[in-house]
N, CA and C atoms as a LAMMPS dump frame, in Angstrom:
ITEM: TIMESTEP
0
ITEM: NUMBER OF ATOMS
417
ITEM: BOX BOUNDS ff ff ff
-5.0000000000000000e+02 5.0000000000000000e+02
-5.0000000000000000e+02 5.0000000000000000e+02
-5.0000000000000000e+02 5.0000000000000000e+02
ITEM: ATOMS id mol type element x y z
1 1 1 N 187.751 -352.327 366.425
2 1 2 C 188.439 -353.205 366.847
3 1 3 C 190.111 -352.812 366.742
4 2 1 N 190.476 -352.894 367.718
5 2 2 C 191.739 -352.215 367.888
6 2 3 C 192.639 -353.745 368.01
7 3 1 N 194.238 -353.973 368.252
8 3 2 C 194.61 -354.519 368.659
9 3 3 C 195.671 -354.126 369.691
10 4 1 N 196.114 -354.681 371.363
11 4 2 C 196.504 -354.188 372.236
12 4 3 C 197.395 -355.018 372.374
13 5 1 N 199.017 -355.278 372.636
14 5 2 C 200.335 -355.996 372.523
15 5 3 C 200.166 -356.522 373.76
16 6 1 N 199.691 -355.684 374.337
17 6 2 C 199.893 -355.257 376.364
18 6 3 C 199.015 -356.52 377.03
19 7 1 N 198.007 -356.117 376.141
20 7 2 C 196.288 -356.722 377.262
21 7 3 C 196.27 -357.82 376.487
22 8 1 N 196.051 -358.336 374.779
23 8 2 C 196.019 -358.873 374.207
24 8 3 C 196.344 -359.334 373.077
25 9 1 N 197.205 -360.937 373.805
26 9 2 C 198.512 -360.537 372.658
27 9 3 C 197.673 -362.285 371.951
28 10 1 N 196.959 -362.5 371.86
29 10 2 C 196.145 -363.73 371.22
30 10 3 C 195.225 -363.257 370.267
31 11 1 N 194.556 -362.056 370.092
32 11 2 C 193.896 -361.644 370.249
33 11 3 C 194.163 -361.17 368.218
34 12 1 N 193.03 -361.394 367.637
35 12 2 C 193.057 -361.306 366.242
36 12 3 C 192.516 -360.152 365.545
37 13 1 N 192.915 -359.63 365.164
38 13 2 C 192.093 -358.254 364.976
39 13 3 C 191.467 -358.14 363.618
40 14 1 N 191.486 -359.053 362.954
41 14 2 C 190.306 -359.569 361.236
42 14 3 C 189.177 -360.941 361.811
43 15 1 N 189.822 -361.408 362.583
44 15 2 C 188.723 -362.186 362.867
45 15 3 C 188.336 -362.868 364.186
46 16 1 N 187.489 -363.007 364.481
47 16 2 C 186.602 -363.912 365.66
48 16 3 C 185.899 -364.674 365.527
49 17 1 N 186.403 -365.644 366.507
50 17 2 C 185.883 -367.067 366.223
51 17 3 C 184.832 -367.016 367.13
52 18 1 N 184.375 -366.018 368.753
53 18 2 C 183.138 -365.945 368.875
54 18 3 C 182.075 -365.862 367.811
55 19 1 N 182.142 -365.175 366.874
56 19 2 C 181.179 -364.879 366.091
57 19 3 C 181.394 -365.778 364.57
58 20 1 N 181.864 -366.163 364.167
59 20 2 C 182.5 -367.056 363.301
60 20 3 C 182.436 -366.142 362.271
61 21 1 N 183.138 -365.496 362.618
62 21 2 C 183.607 -364.277 361.147
63 21 3 C 184.287 -363.408 360.942
64 22 1 N 184.871 -363.108 359.54
65 22 2 C 186.29 -362.248 359.388
66 22 3 C 185.821 -360.483 358.933
67 23 1 N 186.729 -359.894 359.636
68 23 2 C 187.193 -358.351 358.629
69 23 3 C 187.182 -358.529 357.53
70 24 1 N 187.067 -358.055 356.332
71 24 2 C 188.047 -357.583 355.943
72 24 3 C 188.012 -356.208 355.669
73 25 1 N 189.385 -355.92 355.311
74 25 2 C 190.247 -354.863 355.934
75 25 3 C 189.577 -353.855 355.22
76 26 1 N 189.838 -352.058 355.46
77 26 2 C 189.235 -351.269 354.711
78 26 3 C 189.149 -350.761 353.189
79 27 1 N 189.931 -351.217 352.886
80 27 2 C 190.242 -351.154 351.566
81 27 3 C 190.077 -351.307 350.519
82 28 1 N 189.401 -353.195 351.375
83 28 2 C 188.303 -353.808 350.807
84 28 3 C 187.209 -353.143 349.892
85 29 1 N 186.648 -352.122 350.717
86 29 2 C 185.59 -351.34 350.326
87 29 3 C 185.579 -350.017 350.055
88 30 1 N 186.765 -349.211 349.638
89 30 2 C 186.88 -347.903 349.383
90 30 3 C 186.644 -347.401 347.968
91 31 1 N 186.151 -346.3 347.013
92 31 2 C 186.263 -346.069 346.067
93 31 3 C 187.276 -346.925 345.271
94 32 1 N 188.128 -346.623 345.489
95 32 2 C 188.285 -347.441 344.137
96 32 3 C 188.33 -348.61 343.52
97 33 1 N 188.119 -349.452 344.527
98 33 2 C 188.448 -351.09 343.82
99 33 3 C 186.113 -350.611 343.332
100 34 1 N 185.456 -349.88 343.548
101 34 2 C 183.988 -350.271 343.514
102 34 3 C 183.969 -349.053 342.363
103 35 1 N 184.533 -348.315 341.663
104 35 2 C 184.312 -347.277 341.237
105 35 3 C 184.129 -347.699 339.008
106 36 1 N 184.15 -347.18 338.982
107 36 2 C 183.748 -347.789 336.883
108 36 3 C 185.018 -348.119 336.315
109 37 1 N 185.854 -346.823 336.503
110 37 2 C 187.456 -346.794 336.475
111 37 3 C 188.292 -347.073 337.772
112 38 1 N 188.196 -348.41 337.979
113 38 2 C 188.536 -348.528 338.523
114 38 3 C 190.408 -349.481 338.844
115 39 1 N 190.341 -350.018 337.438
116 39 2 C 192.021 -350.316 337.343
117 39 3 C 192.855 -348.822 337.232
118 40 1 N 192.413 -347.976 336.127
119 40 2 C 192.68 -346.261 335.969
120 40 3 C 193.154 -345.705 337.341
121 41 1 N 192.1 -345.767 337.947
122 41 2 C 192.447 -345.75 339.635
123 41 3 C 193.454 -345.649 341.275
124 42 1 N 192.843 -347.377 340.475
125 42 2 C 193.576 -348.726 340.936
126 42 3 C 195.973 -348.417 341.191
127 43 1 N 195.726 -348.199 338.771
128 43 2 C 197.211 -348.653 339.257
129 43 3 C 197.544 -346.653 339.908
130 44 1 N 196.764 -345.571 339.631
131 44 2 C 196.607 -344.425 340.069
132 44 3 C 197.775 -344.218 341.56
133 45 1 N 196.502 -344.415 342.777
134 45 2 C 196.163 -344.522 343.528
135 45 3 C 196.399 -345.306 344.885
136 46 1 N 196.17 -346.499 343.948
137 46 2 C 196.894 -347.714 345.71
138 46 3 C 197.51 -348.961 344.715
139 47 1 N 197.98 -350.157 345.48
140 47 2 C 198.509 -351.55 344.727
141 47 3 C 197.559 -351.865 344.227
142 48 1 N 197.616 -352.637 343.209
143 48 2 C 197.488 -353.942 342.494
144 48 3 C 197.033 -354.96 343.311
145 49 1 N 197.705 -354.564 344.703
146 49 2 C 197.568 -355.897 345.115
147 49 3 C 196.506 -355.924 346.044
148 50 1 N 195.759 -354.869 345.765
149 50 2 C 194.101 -354.691 347.25
150 50 3 C 193.296 -355.429 346.003
151 51 1 N 192.971 -355.599 345.114
152 51 2 C 192.343 -357.245 345.17
153 51 3 C 192.796 -358.787 345.261
154 52 1 N 194.04 -358.161 344.924
155 52 2 C 194.523 -359.905 345.564
156 52 3 C 194.41 -360.321 346.857
157 53 1 N 194.044 -358.785 347.836
158 53 2 C 193.968 -359.912 348.906
159 53 3 C 192.541 -359.505 349.231
160 54 1 N 191.536 -358.672 348.844
161 54 2 C 190.252 -359.128 348.289
162 54 3 C 190.136 -360.357 348.244
163 55 1 N 190.691 -361.372 346.927
164 55 2 C 189.677 -362.345 347.278
165 55 3 C 190.296 -363.254 347.768
166 56 1 N 191.669 -363.117 348.496
167 56 2 C 192.827 -363.96 349.39
168 56 3 C 191.543 -364.166 350.163
169 57 1 N 191.219 -362.726 351.066
170 57 2 C 190.622 -362.437 352.597
171 57 3 C 188.626 -363.35 352.339
172 58 1 N 188.759 -363.081 351.4
173 58 2 C 187.008 -364.007 351.059
174 58 3 C 187.196 -365.717 351.092
175 59 1 N 188.14 -366.086 349.87
176 59 2 C 188.722 -367.273 350.135
177 59 3 C 188.932 -367.721 351.52
178 60 1 N 188.843 -366.828 352.201
179 60 2 C 190.11 -367.511 353.772
180 60 3 C 188.453 -368.016 354.95
181 61 1 N 187.999 -367.353 354.717
182 61 2 C 186.944 -367.496 355.339
183 61 3 C 185.374 -368.413 353.835
184 62 1 N 185.98 -368.933 353.141
185 62 2 C 185.273 -369.963 352.561
186 62 3 C 186.401 -371.09 353.648
187 63 1 N 187.07 -371.061 353.414
188 63 2 C 188.844 -372.164 354.382
189 63 3 C 188.125 -372.214 356.414
190 64 1 N 187.262 -371.022 355.909
191 64 2 C 187.058 -370.993 358.069
192 64 3 C 185.866 -372.1 358.449
193 65 1 N 185.166 -371.949 357.919
194 65 2 C 183.432 -372.55 356.769
195 65 3 C 184.143 -374.094 357.547
196 66 1 N 184.823 -374.871 357.478
197 66 2 C 185.68 -376.122 357.126
198 66 3 C 186.286 -375.873 357.742
199 67 1 N 186.878 -375.394 359.116
200 67 2 C 187.531 -375.792 360.211
201 67 3 C 187.181 -376.213 360.888
202 68 1 N 188.043 -377.27 361.88
203 68 2 C 186.91 -377.156 363.077
204 68 3 C 185.834 -376.399 363.889
205 69 1 N 186.676 -375.1 364.01
206 69 2 C 185.664 -374.454 364.756
207 69 3 C 183.849 -373.821 363.479
208 70 1 N 184.386 -373.65 362.916
209 70 2 C 183.57 -374.164 361.649
210 70 3 C 182.115 -375.609 361.085
211 71 1 N 183.121 -376.189 361.682
212 71 2 C 182.533 -377.638 361.584
213 71 3 C 180.841 -377.903 362.741
214 72 1 N 180.869 -376.834 363.891
215 72 2 C 179.935 -377.6 364.649
216 72 3 C 179.336 -375.746 364.042
217 73 1 N 178.978 -375.457 362.666
218 73 2 C 177.853 -374.449 362.213
219 73 3 C 177.632 -374.715 361.362
220 74 1 N 176.349 -374.995 360.732
221 74 2 C 175.372 -374.929 360.02
222 74 3 C 176.022 -373.14 359.084
223 75 1 N 174.25 -373.846 357.809
224 75 2 C 174.906 -372.857 356.784
225 75 3 C 173.233 -372.303 357.757
226 76 1 N 172.004 -373.276 358.646
227 76 2 C 171.874 -371.854 359.14
228 76 3 C 171.953 -371.455 360.616
229 77 1 N 173.633 -371.021 361.22
230 77 2 C 174.004 -370.882 362.165
231 77 3 C 173.842 -371.813 363.505
232 78 1 N 173.099 -372.69 363.537
233 78 2 C 173.096 -373.478 364.79
234 78 3 C 173.624 -374.769 364.539
235 79 1 N 174.125 -374.721 366.121
236 79 2 C 174.714 -375.506 366.601
237 79 3 C 174.889 -377.242 365.747
238 80 1 N 176.196 -377.707 365.118
239 80 2 C 175.256 -378.769 364.894
240 80 3 C 177.046 -378.997 363.586
241 81 1 N 177.389 -380.315 363.99
242 81 2 C 178.351 -381.034 363.17
243 81 3 C 178.161 -380.897 362.089
244 82 1 N 178.367 -380.786 360.611
245 82 2 C 177.465 -381.06 359.508
246 82 3 C 178.784 -382.307 358.737
247 83 1 N 179.968 -382.14 358.935
248 83 2 C 181.228 -382.689 358.748
249 83 3 C 180.671 -383.689 358.032
250 84 1 N 180.901 -385.599 357.25
251 84 2 C 181.131 -386.191 356.742
252 84 3 C 182.359 -386.414 356.942
253 85 1 N 182.094 -387.765 357.523
254 85 2 C 183.632 -389.267 357.422
255 85 3 C 184.4 -388.632 356.384
256 86 1 N 183.801 -388.5 355.486
257 86 2 C 184.838 -388.33 354.136
258 86 3 C 185.352 -386.818 353.981
259 87 1 N 184.549 -385.683 354.275
260 87 2 C 185.217 -384.45 354.791
261 87 3 C 185.971 -384.139 355.811
262 88 1 N 186.173 -385.516 357.018
263 88 2 C 187.243 -384.996 358.242
264 88 3 C 188.594 -385.8 357.868
265 89 1 N 188.195 -387.111 356.551
266 89 2 C 189.223 -388.04 356.291
267 89 3 C 190.116 -386.984 355.162
268 90 1 N 189.572 -386.198 354.696
269 90 2 C 190.431 -385.151 353.814
270 90 3 C 190.85 -384.262 354.722
271 91 1 N 190.25 -383.903 355.355
272 91 2 C 190.525 -382.149 355.41
273 91 3 C 191.565 -382.131 357.158
274 92 1 N 191.853 -383.892 357.913
275 92 2 C 192.511 -384.159 358.289
276 92 3 C 194.091 -384.141 357.407
277 93 1 N 194.123 -385.126 356.226
278 93 2 C 194.68 -385.073 355.375
279 93 3 C 195.946 -383.654 355.425
280 94 1 N 195.158 -382.908 354.909
281 94 2 C 195.29 -381.141 354.869
282 94 3 C 196.205 -381.207 356.291
283 95 1 N 195.158 -381.113 356.859
284 95 2 C 195.307 -380.853 358.367
285 95 3 C 197.84 -381.295 358.788
286 96 1 N 196.937 -382.253 358.851
287 96 2 C 198.245 -383.015 358.636
288 96 3 C 199.556 -382.662 358.131
289 97 1 N 199.48 -382.451 357.239
290 97 2 C 200.629 -381.86 355.753
291 97 3 C 200.645 -380.793 356.384
292 98 1 N 200.125 -379.711 357.101
293 98 2 C 200.123 -378.328 357.659
294 98 3 C 201.043 -378.441 358.29
295 99 1 N 200.907 -379.502 359.488
296 99 2 C 201.373 -379.316 360.627
297 99 3 C 202.81 -380.394 360.432
298 100 1 N 202.867 -380.911 359.768
299 100 2 C 204.5 -381.62 358.619
300 100 3 C 204.958 -380.302 358.622
301 101 1 N 204.735 -378.992 358.032
302 101 2 C 205.566 -378.307 357.088
303 101 3 C 205.835 -376.785 358.254
304 102 1 N 205.319 -377.045 359.516
305 102 2 C 205.236 -376.577 359.835
306 102 3 C 205.83 -376.593 361.495
307 103 1 N 205.877 -377.997 361.303
308 103 2 C 207.015 -378.379 362.642
309 103 3 C 208.375 -378.909 362.27
310 104 1 N 208.508 -378.152 360.525
311 104 2 C 210.193 -378.296 359.793
312 104 3 C 210.297 -377.031 359.268
313 105 1 N 209.363 -376.13 359.286
314 105 2 C 209.662 -374.854 358.711
315 105 3 C 210.229 -373.756 360.541
316 106 1 N 208.73 -374.095 360.91
317 106 2 C 209.11 -372.65 361.623
318 106 3 C 210.149 -373.522 363.519
319 107 1 N 210.367 -372.069 363.708
320 107 2 C 211.287 -372.363 364.914
321 107 3 C 210.464 -372.395 366.59
322 108 1 N 210.939 -373.385 366.706
323 108 2 C 210.095 -374.203 367.82
324 108 3 C 209.809 -372.779 369.37
325 109 1 N 210.84 -372.392 369.226
326 109 2 C 210.552 -371.748 370.651
327 109 3 C 209.322 -370.34 370.576
328 110 1 N 209.676 -370.141 369.058
329 110 2 C 208.128 -369.288 368.607
330 110 3 C 207.172 -369.377 368.585
331 111 1 N 207.115 -370.354 367.905
332 111 2 C 205.673 -371.548 367.606
333 111 3 C 205.201 -371.818 368.263
334 112 1 N 205.906 -372.182 370.386
335 112 2 C 205.032 -373.281 370.992
336 112 3 C 204.922 -371.846 371.455
337 113 1 N 204.555 -370.053 372.083
338 113 2 C 204.217 -369.031 372.476
339 113 3 C 202.902 -368.3 372.279
340 114 1 N 202.023 -369.406 370.804
341 114 2 C 200.882 -370.058 371.026
342 114 3 C 200.166 -371.033 371.494
343 115 1 N 199.339 -370.327 370.731
344 115 2 C 198.468 -371.503 371.065
345 115 3 C 198.48 -372.637 370.374
346 116 1 N 199.192 -374.082 370.022
347 116 2 C 199.86 -374.902 368.368
348 116 3 C 198.052 -375.579 368.073
349 117 1 N 196.831 -375.835 368.273
350 117 2 C 196.308 -376.09 367.455
351 117 3 C 195.088 -375.321 366.791
352 118 1 N 195.416 -373.475 367.269
353 118 2 C 194.345 -372.398 367.298
354 118 3 C 195.504 -371.979 365.936
355 119 1 N 196.956 -371.873 365.824
356 119 2 C 197.51 -371.854 365.021
357 119 3 C 197.674 -372.37 364.031
358 120 1 N 197.572 -374.001 363.945
359 120 2 C 197.012 -375.095 362.83
360 120 3 C 196.323 -374.812 362.974
361 121 1 N 195.408 -374.539 362.913
362 121 2 C 194.097 -374.361 362.356
363 121 3 C 194.056 -372.459 361.5
364 122 1 N 194.411 -371.914 362.669
365 122 2 C 194.504 -370.636 360.999
366 122 3 C 195.861 -371.017 360.17
367 123 1 N 196.786 -371.73 359.788
368 123 2 C 197.809 -371.442 358.909
369 123 3 C 197.326 -372.485 357.718
370 124 1 N 196.149 -373.343 358.196
371 124 2 C 195.414 -374.48 357.377
372 124 3 C 194.947 -373.271 357.122
373 125 1 N 193.931 -372.65 357.095
374 125 2 C 192.743 -371.852 356.774
375 125 3 C 193.097 -370.685 355.652
376 126 1 N 195.115 -370.079 356.044
377 126 2 C 195.607 -369.549 355.333
378 126 3 C 195.646 -370.099 353.821
379 127 1 N 196.476 -370.612 353.922
380 127 2 C 196.911 -371.721 353.4
381 127 3 C 196.256 -371.829 351.998
382 128 1 N 194.73 -372.646 353.016
383 128 2 C 193.542 -373.403 351.884
384 128 3 C 193.458 -371.667 351.271
385 129 1 N 192.974 -370.662 352.219
386 129 2 C 191.959 -369.834 350.937
387 129 3 C 193.069 -369.083 349.906
388 130 1 N 194.941 -369.294 350.352
389 130 2 C 195.356 -368.633 348.831
390 130 3 C 194.993 -369.244 348.306
391 131 1 N 195.184 -370.785 348.687
392 131 2 C 195.114 -371.742 347.571
393 131 3 C 193.839 -371.778 346.339
394 132 1 N 192.817 -371.513 347.279
395 132 2 C 191.427 -370.986 346.57
396 132 3 C 191.557 -369.804 345.635
397 133 1 N 192.3 -368.858 345.825
398 133 2 C 192.238 -367.553 345.541
399 133 3 C 193.199 -367.749 344.696
400 134 1 N 193.928 -368.04 344.057
401 134 2 C 195.006 -368.473 343.147
402 134 3 C 194.552 -369.706 342.413
403 135 1 N 193.408 -370.682 342.531
404 135 2 C 192.072 -371.345 340.972
405 135 3 C 191.718 -370.467 340.907
406 136 1 N 191.266 -370.562 341.336
407 136 2 C 190.019 -368.144 341.202
408 136 3 C 190.835 -367.7 339.638
409 137 1 N 191.516 -367.331 339.898
410 137 2 C 192.352 -366.281 339.831
411 137 3 C 192.832 -366.879 338.404
412 138 1 N 193.562 -368.278 338.317
413 138 2 C 193.686 -368.675 337.104
414 138 3 C 192.632 -369.726 335.858
415 139 1 N 191.207 -369.169 336.587
416 139 2 C 190.311 -370.499 336.362
417 139 3 C 190.818 -372.28 336.083
């Protein structure tokens, strides 16, 4: 799946909302990651950031499952809103925090070239996913 800036400015090359999926980068399934001497090979041939990228991508996928889009698809891929009131309240707090940070630190002209709710959802998902990966890494 490619990205053509001329014809499809809003298409995300690593995520598909229609299919509720996120594609991992090809490097995550390449030989150095899965070989027995992965650390030695990794240091010699590719950046150590490959492992953190895998963790971040997987944790971002977990966050995507509780986003507004994922909230309407349950674990059996049926269209059903599974968010409880507590989940909705906690999630709204996180989204509002993200929105406040985006409004304070983003250039408004760049921000409004994108669909704001979709951009806000992506930023919340990415920051939550990276936070989850960080917590898992440090135990």
